N, C-alpha and C positions, 0 to 999 in steps of 0.2 A: 510445684511447690514444696517448701518443706524451710523454708529459709529462717532465721531469730529475728522479726521485728525490733530494732530499738527506735524508742521516740528521746527525741533530742530538740534543744532548743537551735535555732535558726545559727546563731554563733558556733556551737558545737560542732553540726552537720556540718558547717563552713571547712573545720579543722579537719575533717576528710580527704578534703581534695590537696594533692601531693603539690609541691611547688614547681615540678615539672608533671603535666598531667592533659588530659582531652574531657571536652566536658559539652554534652551536647543536652539544650533543651530545644523546647517547640515553638513555632512560631506565636505572636500575639500574646492573646489571652490565654495561653499555657504555659505560660513563663512563670516560675515560682519568685514572686517576685521580693520575699523576704530573704531567702536563701539568696537570692542572687545581690542584694543589699549588703549581707554579710558578708560575702568573698568581697565586695568590696573596702572592707574596712581592713583586708590586710593589704599592708603597703605595697609589697610587691611579689612576682614571681617570675622563678628563672625560666619557664614556658610553659603556658598555662594559654591551650589552643582552643577556643570555644564556638559550636556551631549551634547558630540559629539564624531567626529571620524577624522583625519588624518587631524590633524591641517596645516596649510599652513604658519605656521610663529612659531617663538618662542614668542608669545603674553606672556609678563610680567606678566599679571595677574594670571598666573598659578604659578605664583611662589609665590604671595602672600600669606601673613598668612590667615589660617580660607577659603580655595579654594579648594575645591575638585576637581578634572577633573575625568571622567569616560568616558572612548573611548572606542568604539568598531573596532578600528583599528588603530594602532601605524604606526606614520612614522616618521622621522628625528626629528621632534621636541617635539614626547612625548616618544622616547627614552633618548634623553638629558634633559626632566625633570623629568626625574626618575630617569635616572644616577645620577642628583645632590640630588636626596633627596627629590623632591618635591612630592605632595598626586595627584599620576596619577596610577588609577586605570583601568585594563582591565576589560571589561567585554565583557564575552564569549557569540558570538553571531551572526548569520550570516548577510548580509546587510540587507536580505527582515523582518526579524526579529527585526533591530530597528526601526522600525514603533509601532511595539507591545510594547517597552520598553518604547519609546517617549507616548504613550498614555496612559499605565499605570501612569508613572512618572507624568504627566498634569502639564509641571511646569508653575508657575506663568508666567514667563517671555520666548517670543519666538523673537528670530531674526535672520534676512537672508540678505542676499544679492540681489539684484533687480536690474532692468535695472530702470531707470525714469519713473514715469506714461506717457502714451500715452495719444492720444487726447482723449478718451474716461474714463481713468483714471484707467486702468490697467498697473501694472508692471510685467514685465517677469520676471520669476524664472529664466531664461537664463541659466547659464550654469549647472544646481544642478534641478532635481527634487526629484530623492531621496526616504529616509523614514521619512521627516517631511511635507511633501506637504500636507495630510491632519491635522495633528496636527496645524501647521498656520494654515489654515482655522479656527479648531475648535477654538487657542489660538482668534483671531482677532472675533470672534463673542461673543466672553464668556465677559461678563464687568468685570470678577473678575481676568482678566489674560491682560498681556499688550503684544503687537503685536508691533516689532520694524524692519524698510526695512530702509535699507542703498542701496540708490537709489547712482546707478553708473554708468555713460554714457560710461564709457569705457569698458561696459560686451555687448556681443551680445544679441540682443533681438530675442529669439528662441521660439518654438510653441510646443504644446502638440497635442492631436489630441481631439477635439470635437466632440460632446457634454461633455464625460466624463470626460478627462483629459486637462484643459484650461489653464494649465501650466503658471497660473498668479493670482496675488492678486488685487484686485481692490482697491483701495485710500479707500473707507468706510469701509474696514474689517481693515484699521492698525489707529494705536495710535499715534507712533510716526512715522516720516519720517524724516531721516537725508540726506544728503549729501554728496558722498567722491566721491575724483578724484585718488584714488589710484587704480597704475595699477594690474589686477587681475593675480594670481599664474598661471608662466607659465612655462612650464618642454620643455627642451631642446632636442630636436630630432636628437639624437645623434648617430654615425656610429655603427651598430654592430659588436663586436669583430670574431674573426676566427672562434672562439666555435660557438659564438652566430648564428654565417651565418651558418655552418657545422650543428648545430641543425635545424635552420630554412628550409636547405635544405630537410632535410629527415621529417620536418612536413608538407613541401608543396604537396608532392604526397600523403598527406591524405584527400586534398580538390581537389572536383572533380567540375567541371561546376558545375552553380546553386545551390553551395553550400551557406549555411545561415550561417555566420561567428560571432565569438562572439571573442576577444582578448583583451589585455591587453595595460598596456605598458611596455616600455623597448626594448631590443636589438635582443632578438627574435621574438615579433609580428612585429615589424619595418621591420626585414627582410624578414618574409613573405611576408607581406605585400607589398615589393619590390618584390619581386619575383612573385608572382601573378599578380602585375603592368607590368612584364616584358614580362611573360607565354602567349601562345596562348589562355588557357581558360579563359572566365569570365561568364557574368549573374549573379552575385553574388549575394547575400541580406545579409541585417544587423541585426543582433538581438544582440544588447553587452550592457553588463553593464555601459562600459566604451564606449567614441566615442573619438576616437586619431586622430592624424595626418595621419598615416598609413592607416587607413578608406577614412579619408580625400582624400587620395592621390588615393586611389582607385577608389572614384568616379570620380574624375578629369578626370581619365585616361580611364571613361566611362566601367570600367569592374564590377560595382554596380549598378542595374539595379531594383533589392527587385521586379521582376516580376513571379518569380518561388518559393518562399517562402510558399504562403499557407496562411498564418496569416497578416496582415497589409501591403497587397501587395503595390509595389508604394513610399514608404516610409521608411527609415533606424530605428531601434527602439534604443534610452539609456535612461538611466537613469542620468548619468551624462557625463561633456566631461572637459577634461584635456590635455593639450599640446603648442602650440606656438601661438603667438600672430596671424601668418598667418593662422592657424584653427579657434580660436576667429571671426579673419574679414570673413574667407569663410562661417561661420554658420549664421553670420549676413547678410549675403550678401548671393550669388548663392546657398549655402547650406539650406537657413533658411526653402525653401518648402520640404528641401529632405530628413530632419533629424528633429524626432519627439523625444520630450522626457517625458518619462511616469514614474510615481512613480515607485519604485522599489516592491513594491507587486506584478504589472504585469510585470515587465522586466526579473525579477527574478525569478518567479513561476514555478518551473521544468513542469508542468502540460501545462503551457503555452509555455515555450521554447520548448517542445517536438513537438509542431503541426506546429513549423517551417521544412518543406522538409531540409533533407540533412544539418542538424543544426550542425558544426563543432565547437567545444568549445576548445580553447586553452587558457591554465592555466600554471602558473609556478610551481615550487616545490622547497622547502630549502631541503628534503630529502626523499627517497624512500626505504623501505625494502623489503626484498627478497620477501615476501607474496603481496607485490603491496600497501603497506598502506600508505599514503603522510601526511608528514607534511610539511604544507606550512608557518606558520606561528610563529614558536617558533628556537631557536638556542639555543642547548644546556640548554635546560628547562627555557629560558628566551623570553616571549615576544617579537616577531621581529616585525610583522605585524598586522596581522586580518582575521578573515575567508571568510569577504566579500562575493562574489556570487561564491566560488569556487566548491564546493560540489553542489551547485543549477545547475550550469551549466555544471558540469559532469552528472550527474542525467538525464537533461531533455534532453542533446544529447545522452545519451544512448538508449531513446524512441523516436527519433525523427527519420522517415524514412529515412532508408541511412543513419543516422547521427553519426558523432566519437568525440570521447572526447578523447585530446591530453594535457600530465600532459608533461612539455617539460623542461630540466635542465641541467646546465653541470655535469659532471660525479665527479669532481671534487671539492673542493673549498680549499682553502687555509687558511691554520692552525696557530699553533703558531709557531712564526721562519720561514713562508712564507711554512713550511711543509705542504704538498697537504692530502686533506683530503677527501675520497672518499666520494660522496653525496649518490651512492648507497650502503646500510649496512645490514647487517645480520637479524640486529634486533636495535631497538630504545632503548636509557637508561630508565629503570625504572621512570614510572613518566610523561614520553614525553606523549604532548597532542597530538592525531592523527588529521588531519581535516578533511582529507577525506578517507574512511575505503576501504578495500579493495575491496569487491565486488561492488564497484561502478567503477571500474579503467577500463577505456578501453586501452590507448595506454601510454609509458610510454618512452621517446624521450631525446638521450642524442645526443653530437656531435659523438659517435660511431655506432648509428642507432636508430631503434625503436623496444622497447618489443610490440607486443601486447597480452595482458594478458585476454583478455576476453573470459571464455571457458576453459581456461588453468587448470591445474590440481595444487596444491602447487608446488609440483616437477619440473612441467614445466614453472611454473611462475622463481619459484629460478634460472633456466638454462637460462631464456629469459631474465631477469634482468642482469644476471652474464654479457651476450653477450656482452650489452651495457654499462657496468662498464668498469671504465679505466684499461687498460690491468695490470698497474701494481697493483689494487687491486683483479683482478679476482681469482687468487690462495687463497687467504685467504678467500675470500667467497664463493669457493666453499669446501673448508675446514668445512665453517662454515655449509653450507650448508647440508653436510654429518652429522655432530656431529644432526645436528636436526634428 
């Protein structure tokens, strides 16, 4: 500590970024939106390299000449910018490795969203711990680097786990503090479709009383949470990359106690949160002491995940082949999302006492002219990047049932997956399986 913090407007803070520079900001809800928009007011840069993931807005900055975006996880904004021909490039890495990438990059400028300072001068990192916590601190203590914090009173003040994970920055480590009144990114808590509900019903039977849960966003995880809320079991724990409205609802229903996890008992663990305004208000109030935010190095470490009892991981996929290989981040050879914590949680759950790993996907997707395409496929196109290899996969679930693959031979895997494929695709898949 010992630096002299300056307060600045977003426009003033943006002038501290050089024409040739390096910048890193956190994934998703940790992004300083006002600062990034202010940078986008500049017409061009000689060479500005930005490392982040899952943009929460279509920031004009990334359409400016001389700006190169290196993203570890694509969302709608990255896909739109890439399609428009801007310099957006995917960095193949799981979420846990983002921390190593940021450390090696050692960007001159780091910027993050946070809460305003409290009476002791601490800014909570709010909705995001993720991969940038350690690099933010290193940046703040390096006189040759610049740490920008965008303080927003609309963000919830959340907690880490002292002493190792304080989940906060002190004003003495901050170079520039700017204030923003922007509403944080929210995700609607939509109703699941009939297919998503059917998938969730199959998945819920793999969640025993006392299980430790990892879920993400979307119709299937929301539907599973709703089923568990209404069910007779409970005493669940949470160790999840992402904290969602569904997990909040389980807390409110008294279904989560975190007393049987075997690790971090008494609190739910996550590394970031995204959801509705209701979720953020709950995290700022009743949920503050119940949910703790830790760096992704800890949350997504398979060895740590495995220390939770009856760990049940619930992840999505784009496609699965007949041997059980999973593609979760590409469509037709084009980058669609990212690796995230997919393989880490599949691996960790497999070595948890009583753990199960669930890969959930609809049996079909819409093709050209709304022609349905099977998402259980005989084999992937040449050049397809596999997200999770076949030997890691435990259970694959569609609306037609669950295929428990762990321990099966290749032939048995093929038949189990064909049984949960869409009926219209099964004959063709059996022919392909015989041809193998």
